[in-house]
Kinemage of the C-alpha trace (Angstrom):
@kinemage 1
@onewidth
@group {chain A} dominant
@subgroup {mainchain}
@vectorlist {calphas} color= white
{ca unk a 1} P 106.942 49.290 91.572
{ca unk a 2} L 106.757 53.051 91.240
{ca unk a 3} L 104.390 54.918 88.871
{ca unk a 4} L 105.653 57.420 86.416
{ca unk a 5} L 104.689 61.056 87.623
{ca unk a 6} L 104.320 63.888 85.190
{ca unk a 7} L 106.875 66.584 85.588
{ca unk a 8} L 105.141 69.866 86.503
{ca unk a 9} L 107.025 73.171 86.405
{ca unk a 10} L 105.188 75.485 88.813
{ca unk a 11} L 106.905 78.657 87.933
{ca unk a 12} L 104.219 81.466 88.110
{ca unk a 13} L 100.427 81.432 88.700
{ca unk a 14} L 98.999 83.598 86.062
{ca unk a 15} L 95.524 81.889 85.842
{ca unk a 16} L 92.690 81.815 88.300
{ca unk a 17} L 92.919 78.177 89.198
{ca unk a 18} L 95.112 76.273 91.651
{ca unk a 19} L 96.906 73.185 90.281
{ca unk a 20} L 96.551 70.094 92.681
{ca unk a 21} L 99.026 67.296 92.289
{ca unk a 22} L 98.084 63.838 93.693
{ca unk a 23} L 100.662 61.182 94.499
{ca unk a 24} L 99.623 57.707 94.345
{ca unk a 25} L 101.573 54.392 94.949
{ca unk a 26} L 103.782 53.091 97.643
{ca unk a 27} L 105.750 55.665 99.622
{ca unk a 28} L 107.980 54.434 102.277
{ca unk a 29} L 108.515 57.500 104.214
{ca unk a 30} L 107.823 61.201 104.224
{ca unk a 31} L 110.205 63.847 105.200
{ca unk a 32} L 109.575 67.458 105.455
{ca unk a 33} L 110.897 69.491 102.709
{ca unk a 34} L 110.558 73.231 102.272
{ca unk a 35} L 111.190 75.209 99.155
{ca unk a 36} L 113.000 72.324 97.337
{ca unk a 37} L 112.472 70.368 94.124
{ca unk a 38} L 110.960 67.030 94.269
{ca unk a 39} L 112.828 64.813 91.614
{ca unk a 40} L 112.366 61.528 89.969
{ca unk a 41} L 114.315 60.003 87.147
{ca unk a 42} L 112.008 61.631 84.770
{ca unk a 43} L 110.049 64.211 86.455
{ca unk a 44} L 110.335 67.227 88.948
{ca unk a 45} L 107.985 69.341 90.917
{ca unk a 46} L 109.669 72.739 91.558
{ca unk a 47} L 109.514 74.604 94.630
{ca unk a 48} L 107.281 72.177 96.624
{ca unk a 49} L 106.593 72.877 100.102
{ca unk a 50} L 105.643 69.821 102.267
{ca unk a 51} L 104.798 70.972 105.757
{ca unk a 52} L 105.225 69.039 108.799
{ca unk a 53} L 101.478 68.307 109.022
{ca unk a 54} L 101.400 66.275 105.851
{ca unk a 55} L 99.514 63.005 106.175
{ca unk a 56} L 99.386 59.662 104.363
{ca unk a 57} L 96.070 58.018 103.652
{ca unk a 58} L 96.780 54.363 103.128
{ca unk a 59} L 95.009 51.560 101.535
{ca unk a 60} L 96.205 48.148 100.995
{ca unk a 61} L 97.377 49.106 97.571
{ca unk a 62} L 98.113 52.797 97.570
{ca unk a 63} L 99.067 55.677 99.738
{ca unk a 64} L 97.991 59.258 99.225
{ca unk a 65} L 99.591 62.452 100.346
{ca unk a 66} L 96.706 64.441 101.420
{ca unk a 67} L 98.528 67.670 102.202
{ca unk a 68} L 101.461 68.750 100.223
{ca unk a 69} L 102.272 71.777 102.473
{ca unk a 70} L 100.493 75.206 102.308
{ca unk a 71} L 100.755 76.797 99.008
{ca unk a 72} L 99.584 80.095 100.666
{ca unk a 73} L 103.144 80.365 102.019
{ca unk a 74} L 104.522 80.863 98.463
{ca unk a 75} L 104.865 84.586 98.212
{ca unk a 76} L 104.649 84.481 94.414
{ca unk a 77} L 100.735 84.202 94.576
{ca unk a 78} L 100.375 87.475 96.580
{ca unk a 79} L 100.827 90.768 94.878
{ca unk a 80} L 100.039 94.290 95.908
{ca unk a 81} L 96.727 93.870 94.031
{ca unk a 82} L 95.652 90.332 94.033
{ca unk a 83} L 96.006 86.988 96.027
{ca unk a 84} L 95.400 83.559 95.318
{ca unk a 85} L 94.457 81.329 98.586
{ca unk a 86} L 95.267 77.732 99.012
{ca unk a 87} L 92.578 75.286 97.828
{ca unk a 88} L 90.163 77.854 96.324
{ca unk a 89} L 91.773 79.104 93.188
{ca unk a 90} L 89.909 82.363 93.810
{ca unk a 91} L 91.182 85.574 92.365
{ca unk a 92} L 90.495 88.180 95.075
{ca unk a 93} L 89.323 91.840 94.920
{ca unk a 94} L 91.846 94.475 94.961
{ca unk a 95} L 93.680 95.152 98.155
{ca unk a 96} L 92.505 98.445 99.388
{ca unk a 97} L 94.731 101.394 100.197
{ca unk a 98} L 94.328 104.144 102.980
{ca unk a 99} L 94.178 107.651 101.551
{ca unk a 100} L 94.397 109.063 104.964
{ca unk a 101} L 94.438 108.293 108.762
{ca unk a 102} L 94.783 111.622 110.515
{ca unk a 103} L 94.190 113.289 113.902
{ca unk a 104} L 96.131 116.732 113.761
{ca unk a 105} L 96.765 117.471 110.114
{ca unk a 106} L 96.494 121.024 108.728
{ca unk a 107} L 95.388 122.156 105.432
{ca unk a 108} L 99.113 122.116 104.242
{ca unk a 109} L 99.746 118.464 105.026
{ca unk a 110} L 96.417 116.559 105.096
{ca unk a 111} L 96.093 113.626 102.713
{ca unk a 112} L 92.311 113.391 103.307
{ca unk a 113} L 90.260 114.438 100.068
{ca unk a 114} L 86.789 114.889 101.532
{ca unk a 115} L 86.957 117.001 104.753
{ca unk a 116} L 83.957 119.233 105.156
{ca unk a 117} L 85.966 122.246 106.355
{ca unk a 118} L 89.086 121.570 104.002
{ca unk a 119} L 91.471 122.715 106.692
{ca unk a 120} L 92.948 119.347 107.742
{ca unk a 121} L 91.877 117.865 111.091
{ca unk a 122} L 92.411 121.086 112.897
{ca unk a 123} L 89.518 122.232 110.807
{ca unk a 124} L 87.311 119.184 112.045
{ca unk a 125} L 88.430 119.078 115.634
{ca unk a 126} L 89.492 122.648 116.387
{ca unk a 127} L 92.811 124.127 117.302
{ca unk a 128} L 95.340 121.377 118.378
{ca unk a 129} L 93.645 118.451 116.420
{ca unk a 130} L 91.674 115.451 117.687
{ca unk a 131} L 92.237 113.874 121.092
{ca unk a 132} L 89.406 111.332 120.931
{ca unk a 133} L 88.562 110.834 117.281
{ca unk a 134} L 90.098 110.287 113.918
{ca unk a 135} L 89.362 110.281 110.225
{ca unk a 136} L 90.062 107.477 107.869
{ca unk a 137} L 89.457 107.503 104.151
{ca unk a 138} L 89.789 104.380 102.023
{ca unk a 139} L 91.124 104.010 98.330
{ca unk a 140} L 88.967 101.169 97.125
{ca unk a 141} L 91.438 100.348 94.284
{ca unk a 142} L 88.495 100.238 91.902
{ca unk a 143} L 86.645 97.493 93.905
{ca unk a 144} L 82.702 97.583 93.472
{ca unk a 145} L 80.878 99.931 95.737
{ca unk a 146} L 79.261 96.893 97.503
{ca unk a 147} L 82.638 95.707 98.531
{ca unk a 148} L 82.808 95.432 102.408
{ca unk a 149} L 85.906 96.638 104.494
{ca unk a 150} L 87.192 95.590 107.858
{ca unk a 151} L 89.282 98.287 109.618
{ca unk a 152} L 91.919 97.306 112.019
{ca unk a 153} L 93.043 100.071 114.575
{ca unk a 154} L 96.073 99.359 116.673
{ca unk a 155} L 97.187 101.288 119.661
{ca unk a 156} L 100.987 101.307 119.124
{ca unk a 157} L 101.732 103.029 122.431
{ca unk a 158} L 99.938 100.279 124.511
{ca unk a 159} L 100.200 97.382 121.836
{ca unk a 160} L 96.300 96.611 121.680
{ca unk a 161} L 94.574 95.746 118.508
{ca unk a 162} L 91.078 96.905 117.873
{ca unk a 163} L 88.425 96.721 115.111
{ca unk a 164} L 86.092 99.282 113.785
{ca unk a 165} L 82.448 98.498 114.707
{ca unk a 166} L 79.352 99.796 112.812
{ca unk a 167} L 78.768 102.644 115.470
{ca unk a 168} L 82.445 103.658 114.746
{ca unk a 169} L 83.694 102.892 118.179
{ca unk a 170} L 86.378 100.116 118.670
{ca unk a 171} L 86.126 96.332 119.642
{ca unk a 172} L 88.747 93.868 120.682
{ca unk a 173} L 87.050 91.157 118.588
{ca unk a 174} L 86.378 91.009 114.906
{ca unk a 175} L 82.979 89.914 113.924
{ca unk a 176} L 81.000 89.703 110.541
{ca unk a 177} L 79.097 92.895 111.572
{ca unk a 178} L 82.322 94.835 111.551
{ca unk a 179} L 82.696 94.557 107.653
{ca unk a 180} L 81.171 97.729 106.274
{ca unk a 181} L 80.782 99.520 103.119
{ca unk a 182} L 82.917 102.521 102.279
{ca unk a 183} L 79.649 104.546 102.450
{ca unk a 184} L 79.020 103.278 105.952
{ca unk a 185} L 82.703 103.997 107.133
{ca unk a 186} L 83.023 107.580 105.528
{ca unk a 187} L 79.528 108.821 104.983
{ca unk a 188} L 80.232 109.351 101.211
{ca unk a 189} L 81.211 107.260 98.283
{ca unk a 190} L 81.541 108.855 94.836
{ca unk a 191} L 81.012 105.500 93.152
{ca unk a 192} L 77.733 104.598 94.792
{ca unk a 193} L 74.554 106.166 93.469
{ca unk a 194} L 73.000 105.987 97.119
{ca unk a 195} L 75.940 107.821 98.735
{ca unk a 196} L 77.489 110.289 96.413
{ca unk a 197} L 75.219 113.384 96.983
{ca unk a 198} L 73.712 115.073 99.925
{ca unk a 199} L 70.406 113.677 100.469
{ca unk a 200} L 71.239 110.333 99.579
{ca unk a 201} L 70.385 107.524 102.166
{ca unk a 202} L 73.926 106.894 102.985
{ca unk a 203} L 75.148 110.500 103.062
{ca unk a 204} L 76.414 111.547 106.471
{ca unk a 205} L 78.342 114.702 106.979
{ca unk a 206} L 79.584 113.957 110.461
{ca unk a 207} L 81.306 110.871 109.248
{ca unk a 208} L 82.985 112.847 106.360
{ca unk a 209} L 84.562 114.889 109.342
{ca unk a 210} L 85.483 112.170 111.706
{ca unk a 211} L 84.591 108.526 111.768
{ca unk a 212} L 86.726 106.749 114.318
{ca unk a 213} L 85.723 107.534 118.056
{ca unk a 214} L 86.644 106.621 121.555
{ca unk a 215} L 90.449 106.904 121.234
{ca unk a 216} L 92.634 107.863 123.905
{ca unk a 217} L 94.462 111.104 124.084
{ca unk a 218} L 98.207 111.249 123.473
{ca unk a 219} L 98.554 107.860 122.041
{ca unk a 220} L 100.026 106.712 118.711
{ca unk a 221} L 97.581 104.641 116.409
{ca unk a 222} L 98.059 102.739 113.188
{ca unk a 223} L 95.094 101.744 110.810
{ca unk a 224} L 95.005 99.147 108.129
{ca unk a 225} L 92.058 97.858 106.085
{ca unk a 226} L 91.092 94.729 104.111
{ca unk a 227} L 88.219 93.980 101.479
{ca unk a 228} L 85.636 91.206 101.014
{ca unk a 229} L 83.199 90.873 98.170
{ca unk a 230} L 81.802 87.391 98.142
{ca unk a 231} L 83.074 83.976 99.273
{ca unk a 232} L 86.753 83.299 99.207
{ca unk a 233} L 87.708 86.861 98.354
{ca unk a 234} L 88.985 88.456 101.497
{ca unk a 235} L 92.228 90.142 100.873
{ca unk a 236} L 95.188 90.675 103.185
{ca unk a 237} L 95.444 93.860 105.058
{ca unk a 238} L 96.729 96.931 103.555
{ca unk a 239} L 99.837 98.770 104.500
{ca unk a 240} L 99.252 100.789 107.685
{ca unk a 241} L 99.184 104.384 108.356
{ca unk a 242} L 99.786 106.023 111.679
{ca unk a 243} L 98.749 109.053 113.646
{ca unk a 244} L 99.142 110.585 117.185
{ca unk a 245} L 96.026 111.728 119.160
{ca unk a 246} L 96.557 115.133 120.845
{ca unk a 247} L 95.453 116.258 124.493
{ca unk a 248} L 92.239 118.220 125.198
{ca unk a 249} L 93.121 121.890 125.177
{ca unk a 250} L 91.950 125.390 125.282
{ca unk a 251} L 93.999 128.342 124.444
{ca unk a 252} L 93.514 132.286 124.694
{ca unk a 253} L 95.906 135.134 123.324
{ca unk a 254} L 94.968 138.563 124.453
{ca unk a 255} L 96.398 141.772 122.773
{ca unk a 256} L 95.523 145.431 122.535
{ca unk a 257} L 95.642 147.455 119.291
{ca unk a 258} L 93.818 149.680 116.972
{ca unk a 259} L 90.731 148.632 115.025
{ca unk a 260} L 92.657 148.566 111.660
{ca unk a 261} L 95.656 146.679 112.854
{ca unk a 262} L 94.639 143.752 115.181
{ca unk a 263} L 97.599 141.638 114.459
{ca unk a 264} L 99.891 143.616 116.944
{ca unk a 265} L 101.339 141.248 119.542
{ca unk a 266} L 101.623 142.708 123.170
{ca unk a 267} L 102.768 141.582 126.558
{ca unk a 268} L 100.932 141.983 129.850
{ca unk a 269} L 100.166 144.386 131.605
{ca unk a 270} L 97.685 145.725 129.255
{ca unk a 271} L 96.731 149.233 129.580
{ca unk a 272} L 94.074 151.248 127.661
{ca unk a 273} L 93.387 155.026 127.923
{ca unk a 274} L 89.590 155.786 127.822
{ca unk a 275} L 89.107 159.179 129.359
{ca unk a 276} L 90.716 162.073 127.448
{ca unk a 277} L 89.242 165.065 129.089
{ca unk a 278} L 87.104 166.354 126.108
{ca unk a 279} L 84.485 167.945 128.067
{ca unk a 280} L 81.291 167.581 130.105
{ca unk a 281} L 79.078 164.807 128.906
{ca unk a 282} L 81.183 163.536 125.970
{ca unk a 283} L 81.234 159.847 125.419
{ca unk a 284} L 84.897 158.691 125.269
{ca unk a 285} L 86.094 155.536 123.379
{ca unk a 286} L 89.282 153.624 124.417
{ca unk a 287} L 92.154 154.323 122.063
{ca unk a 288} L 92.510 150.606 121.263
{ca unk a 289} L 90.523 147.503 121.379
{ca unk a 290} L 91.156 144.484 123.421
{ca unk a 291} L 91.510 141.633 120.959
{ca unk a 292} L 90.988 137.860 121.860
{ca unk a 293} L 92.147 134.813 119.884
{ca unk a 294} L 90.661 131.384 120.771
{ca unk a 295} L 91.420 127.793 119.975
{ca unk a 296} L 89.744 124.615 121.348
{ca unk a 297} L 89.289 121.115 120.671
{ca unk a 298} L 86.863 120.488 123.358
{ca unk a 299} L 83.666 118.967 121.843
{ca unk a 300} L 81.228 120.611 124.231
{ca unk a 301} L 82.917 124.069 123.869
{ca unk a 302} L 83.917 126.753 126.254
{ca unk a 303} L 82.675 129.760 128.275
{ca unk a 304} L 84.599 133.100 128.479
{ca unk a 305} L 83.989 135.592 131.109
{ca unk a 306} L 84.918 139.133 132.067
{ca unk a 307} L 85.316 140.512 135.639
{ca unk a 308} L 85.811 143.906 137.150
{ca unk a 309} L 87.724 144.886 140.321
{ca unk a 310} L 85.916 148.198 140.998
{ca unk a 311} L 82.549 147.789 139.013
{ca unk a 312} L 83.489 150.796 137.178
{ca unk a 313} L 86.268 153.672 137.077
{ca unk a 314} L 87.240 154.479 140.553
{ca unk a 315} L 89.259 157.684 141.506
{ca unk a 316} L 91.472 157.289 144.582
{ca unk a 317} L 92.004 160.957 144.770
{ca unk a 318} L 88.471 162.044 144.786
{ca unk a 319} L 87.154 158.719 146.328
{ca unk a 320} L 84.492 158.634 143.660
{ca unk a 321} L 83.146 155.959 141.185
{ca unk a 322} L 82.035 156.319 137.820
{ca unk a 323} L 79.675 153.285 137.877
{ca unk a 324} L 79.431 150.570 135.069
{ca unk a 325} L 75.939 149.921 134.141
{ca unk a 326} L 73.871 148.358 131.175
{ca unk a 327} L 72.876 151.614 129.341
{ca unk a 328} L 73.097 154.025 126.473
{ca unk a 329} L 75.887 156.382 127.517
{ca unk a 330} L 74.780 158.989 124.997
{ca unk a 331} L 71.282 159.468 126.657
{ca unk a 332} L 72.356 159.245 130.375
{ca unk a 333} L 73.106 162.591 132.075
{ca unk a 334} L 75.338 160.932 134.621
{ca unk a 335} L 78.677 159.264 134.439
{ca unk a 336} L 79.064 155.842 133.078
{ca unk a 337} L 81.335 153.120 131.993
{ca unk a 338} L 81.007 149.765 130.148
{ca unk a 339} L 82.107 147.681 127.211
{ca unk a 340} L 80.662 146.446 123.841
{ca unk a 341} L 81.733 143.738 121.478
{ca unk a 342} L 83.132 145.197 118.308
{ca unk a 343} L 80.500 144.783 115.725
{ca unk a 344} L 82.376 143.348 112.564
{ca unk a 345} L 85.293 141.539 113.980
{ca unk a 346} L 83.761 138.182 115.294
{ca unk a 347} L 85.194 135.338 113.195
{ca unk a 348} L 86.564 131.727 113.249
{ca unk a 349} L 88.238 129.731 110.413
{ca unk a 350} L 86.024 126.617 111.174
{ca unk a 351} L 83.730 125.142 113.682
{ca unk a 352} L 82.055 126.907 116.425
{ca unk a 353} L 80.484 129.440 116.048
{ca unk a 354} L 82.038 131.865 118.432
{ca unk a 355} L 78.845 133.169 120.275
{ca unk a 356} L 78.642 136.847 121.523
{ca unk a 357} L 76.846 137.384 124.759
{ca unk a 358} L 73.726 139.449 124.278
{ca unk a 359} L 74.792 141.677 127.147
{ca unk a 360} L 77.670 143.229 125.281
{ca unk a 361} L 76.459 142.427 121.623
{ca unk a 362} L 74.758 145.819 121.540
{ca unk a 363} L 73.372 147.445 118.563
{ca unk a 364} L 73.793 151.289 119.356
{ca unk a 365} L 77.220 152.843 119.058
{ca unk a 366} L 77.301 153.969 122.806
{ca unk a 367} L 75.101 151.210 124.174
{ca unk a 368} L 77.294 149.399 126.616
{ca unk a 369} L 77.227 146.416 128.895
{ca unk a 370} L 78.218 146.693 132.696
{ca unk a 371} L 81.261 144.953 134.097
{ca unk a 372} L 80.721 143.533 137.745
{ca unk a 373} L 82.741 142.042 140.504
{ca unk a 374} L 81.451 138.727 139.403
{ca unk a 375} L 81.907 136.994 136.179
{ca unk a 376} L 79.762 137.839 133.357
{ca unk a 377} L 79.640 135.848 130.122
{ca unk a 378} L 81.243 137.570 127.235
{ca unk a 379} L 81.931 134.796 124.576
{ca unk a 380} L 81.179 131.079 124.191
{ca unk a 381} L 80.913 128.170 121.921
{ca unk a 382} L 77.882 125.803 122.078
{ca unk a 383} L 77.495 122.287 120.913
{ca unk a 384} L 73.703 122.746 120.254
{ca unk a 385} L 72.169 121.016 116.876
{ca unk a 386} L 74.797 121.433 114.263
{ca unk a 387} L 76.889 123.883 116.077
{ca unk a 388} L 80.343 122.446 117.320
{ca unk a 389} L 81.939 123.322 120.515
{ca unk a 390} L 85.458 122.991 118.849
{ca unk a 391} L 86.888 126.225 117.406
{ca unk a 392} L 89.859 127.004 115.082
{ca unk a 393} L 91.394 130.271 115.214
{ca unk a 394} L 88.420 132.288 116.640
{ca unk a 395} L 88.809 135.940 117.033
{ca unk a 396} L 86.829 139.006 118.428
{ca unk a 397} L 87.365 142.263 120.172
{ca unk a 398} L 85.877 144.573 122.794
{ca unk a 399} L 85.722 148.331 123.032
{ca unk a 400} L 85.643 150.252 126.269
{ca unk a 401} L 83.449 153.320 126.605
{ca unk a 402} L 83.113 155.851 129.391
{ca unk a 403} L 81.579 159.323 130.126
{ca unk a 404} L 82.193 161.792 132.910
{ca unk a 405} L 80.912 165.121 134.075
{ca unk a 406} L 84.680 165.933 135.094
{ca unk a 407} L 85.989 168.250 132.126
{ca unk a 408} L 89.668 167.591 132.920
{ca unk a 409} L 90.201 164.281 134.702
{ca unk a 410} L 93.695 163.596 135.938
{ca unk a 411} L 95.574 161.028 133.801
{ca unk a 412} L 95.539 157.723 135.435
{ca unk a 413} L 93.204 158.847 138.141
{ca unk a 414} L 90.059 156.938 137.254
{ca unk a 415} L 90.860 153.188 136.875
{ca unk a 416} L 89.538 149.743 136.892
{ca unk a 417} L 91.168 146.361 136.537
{ca unk a 418} L 89.494 143.721 134.125
{ca unk a 419} L 90.213 140.009 134.328
{ca unk a 420} L 89.179 137.309 131.988
{ca unk a 421} L 88.447 133.554 132.458
{ca unk a 422} L 88.073 130.801 129.969
{ca unk a 423} L 86.566 127.429 131.083
{ca unk a 424} L 85.881 124.472 129.111
{ca unk a 425} L 82.401 123.029 129.262
{ca unk a 426} L 82.025 119.227 130.330
């Protein structure tokens, strides 16, 4: 004898409750049925899914189907915003999105909204972009500010999945401590009163710059994020975004040109005429400046050195040296030669700063620093305090100055050869 079972049409879930159907009575056999209607003479359950793991709980009179499939497999209860999980009937918080996941973006193509230097990730990691760090920003989709997020990072090059930890490094395992607020992940949350303004307890400018660490250079990574705000509310992972880490790099471009037009591009060898034979004890200045352009994503910075072959201007025909010394050429009655950093043209677009060596950063117009046959520091970037070793589009120039007692020096007679070396600090 079979009992009449009401006909239940399961078309869409629009409420916050999950419908459970219990079957009682004698059932002779159970066969797995997937995405098919269950029919009787009078009633139908539409699109029921009975998994192979379904069980019968028997008594002497009745049998109970304890598992009518996994309703979570029905894609109709998951949308881009909400999800209903099997057995809970809980409407979840919104599935978050990723605003940006970047390592090498520029100001023209960055999707990040809250970068301190506003020049893409080149502005945060220096020229060439990030080789070991990244920035992620989460779009909360109007979730409360106390919502927690789990960030999944996948090394697509090597097929390894990681999870973001509270110290912003990566772990191979996911734990409850890896669930972090938007404030803890990004160092700013404009909806959180404790994290929306500088000076708030959660405010962290470094995390606004980069907040994923210990990545490998020249790898492709993807990031996805999910939200949790209370029991049974965890969402699915968001759609992933990907980026490629760069290599650790330094670059130097050197040119010669006038002070009012430093953008001239030249090719080596570079030659500058200093002495023009304007008379006894007259300080002469090079016709052009030597310009340097720097880029570096090395976190600890770089040192830039100058070295002289002759340690002054040497005349082969006279076998005579105009020595290079740290001095004020205008007050010395003897010959002299040296360089000084141009006063006004020492800039960078972000990071750094580009630091001038005190040897050559002289105040007087004719006070120069000596060049020697050993390397002397000319410029550097330093990672001290809030200073950053990385540099984006740093630029500076040096001036060559000399004085001689010879009234009419022969063109090209007195010469020196300068070389420059850039070394990353590790």
